[in-house]
N, C-alpha and C positions, 0 to 999 in steps of 0.2 A: 728677815729677808732671806729668800732662797737664792743663794749664789751658786751658779753653775761652775764647776771646775773646768778648765780648758780641755782636759782629757775627755770629759763627757761630750763636749762639742765635737771633738774629733771622732769619737766613737759614733755619734749620731750621723755625721756626714759620711764617714767612712763606710758604714754599713749600707747606706743608700747608694754611694758612689761605686762600690765594687761588688754589688750583688749581681752575680752572673747566672742566677738560677733560671731567669727567663731567657727567651730568645728574641733577638732583634729581627729575625727573619732574613738576615744577610749573613751567609756562612762565614765570610772573611771577618766581619765585625765580631761575630760570636767567638771566632777563634782567637782574635786579639783580646777580647774581654777575658776569655778563659786563661790566656797566658798571664794575666795579671793576678789570677788566683794564687795565693801563697806569697805574694810580694811582701807582706808584712813579716814573713819568716826569713826573708833574705836581708843581708846587711844593707844598711842605708846607702853605703857607697855604690851599690849595684843598682839602685833605683833609677838613677838618671838614664843609664844605658837601656834599662827595660822600658822606661817611658818613651825614650827616643825611638826605639824599635817599634813600639806600639803606635806611635804617632806616624811613623813612616808607612807602616802597614795600613793604617786607617786612611791616610792621604791617598795611597794607591787605590784602595777600595772605593773611595769617593770619586777619584778621577777616572775610574774604569767606566767604559760605556755600559749603559743599562742593557740587560738582555731582553 
């Protein structure tokens, strides 16, 4: 039986969830995604603040009137 290690699952999801190579077509969303690059290199204690800031920026982008 091939048993997957929990770290393998995280790697699979993580690579898909943080791939910012593509563009969403929305400049502010792309900037937020770019700000998440390198998050894995930061101390875990800083992650919550980074995600909260990203969430706030994304909420403002979604609430902004369309051009």
